[in-house]
C-alpha positions in Angstrom: 116.3 102.4 119.9 115.8 104.3 116.7 114.0 107.3 118.3 116.9 109.7 117.5 116.9 109.1 113.8 113.1 109.0 113.2 112.4 110.9 110.0 116.0 110.7 108.9 115.5 107.4 107.0 113.5 107.3 103.8 112.3 104.0 102.4 111.5 103.9 98.7 110.0 100.5 98.6 108.7 99.1 101.9 107.9 95.7 100.5 111.4 95.2 99.2 112.8 96.3 102.6 110.5 93.9 104.5 111.5 91.1 102.2 115.2 91.9 102.6 114.9 92.0 106.4 113.2 88.6 106.3 115.9 87.1 104.1 118.6 88.6 106.3 116.9 87.0 109.4 117.0 83.6 107.7 120.5 83.7 106.2 124.1 84.7 106.8 124.1 87.0 103.7 125.2 90.6 103.7 122.2 93.0 104.0 123.0 94.4 100.5 122.7 90.9 99.0 119.3 90.6 100.8 118.1 93.8 99.3 119.1 92.4 95.8 117.1 89.3 96.6 114.2 91.5 97.7 114.2 93.4 94.4 114.4 90.1 92.5 111.4 88.6 94.3 109.2 91.6 94.9 109.9 93.7 91.8 110.8 90.8 89.5 114.1 92.6 88.6 116.9 90.3 87.4 120.0 90.2 89.5 123.4 89.6 87.8 126.3 88.7 90.1 129.5 86.7 90.3 129.0 86.1 94.0 128.5 82.3 94.3 126.9 82.5 97.7 124.3 85.0 96.4 123.7 83.1 93.2 122.8 80.0 95.3 120.4 82.0 97.4 118.7 83.7 94.4 116.9 80.5 93.6 115.8 79.9 97.2 112.2 80.5 98.2 111.9 82.3 101.5 109.0 82.4 103.8 108.5 86.1 104.5 105.9 87.4 107.0 104.5 90.9 106.3 104.1 93.3 109.2 102.1 96.4 109.4 103.5 99.7 110.6 
């Protein structure tokens, strides 16, 4: 699957990425919006947006399962 690009991707914050992937799995949001939600919830960074769909989801509590690896 991703064997050909192994090592080509650098993740700065694994917890934000894991959270974003969990949100993406539970919603119909764009992945970039899920990353913003991840930064808001994991790093407690405020998100400012005019996107009404994203604004609605920013207040949602998501159940995110951490994985090792």
